[in-house]
N, C-alpha and C positions, 0 to 999 in steps of 0.2 A: 533376816538380815540383822535385826537388832540383837538377837541372841548371839550371833556370830561375833559381833563387835564387843558385846559384853563378855563373852568367853575369852576372846583374845586379850582384852584389858585385864581380866582376872588372872590369866596365865602370865602375862607380862609383869603384873604387880607381884605375884608370888616369886617369880624369877628374880625380880629386883630386890625383894626382901632377902632372898637366899644369898645373893651376891653382896648386899649391903653389909652383912655380918662379917664378911671376909675383908672388907676394905679398912685400911688403917694399919697402924704399927703392930707388928707381931712381937710378942715377948721373945727375948733371946733364949729362954729356956725351952721354947718349943722346938727350935732348931739350933742346938748348941754348936754345930759345925759352921754356922753362919754368924756366930757372935763376934764381936770386935776383939781382935787380939790384944793381949795385955802388953803394954810397952814398958813394963817394969824390968824385964831382963833383956839381954842382947838378942835372944831368940824371938822374944815378943816384938822388939823393935824391928827386926828383920821381917817378921811376918806382917807387921803393919805397913812397912814400906812396900812389900810385895803386893799386899791387898790394894794399896793406893796406886800401884803402877809406877812407883818411883824406881824400882829395880826390876830386872828381868828374872825369869826362872833360873837361868844359868848363874847369874850373879848371886842369887839367893843360895843355891846349892854350894857354890864355892865358899861363900861366907860361912855357911853351916859347917863345911868341911874344916875350915880354919878354926872355928870354935871347938869342934870335936877334937882336933889335933892338939889344941892348946889345953883342953881339959883332960885329955887322955894321958 
């Protein structure tokens, strides 16, 4: 019985150490698609608003179409 309790504690501690390494902030370079959008351009501002939930997908597409028509 003591062996079983010791074994379970050992397995739980190893699992906790493996998970502990993954807890915390992850550098943006690891997942560039999840990086914060740059608000320096109008496209970046729209992307930031979309990510924050200030505008809908449809509003984002329409705004991007207007930008493309203006630049084109």
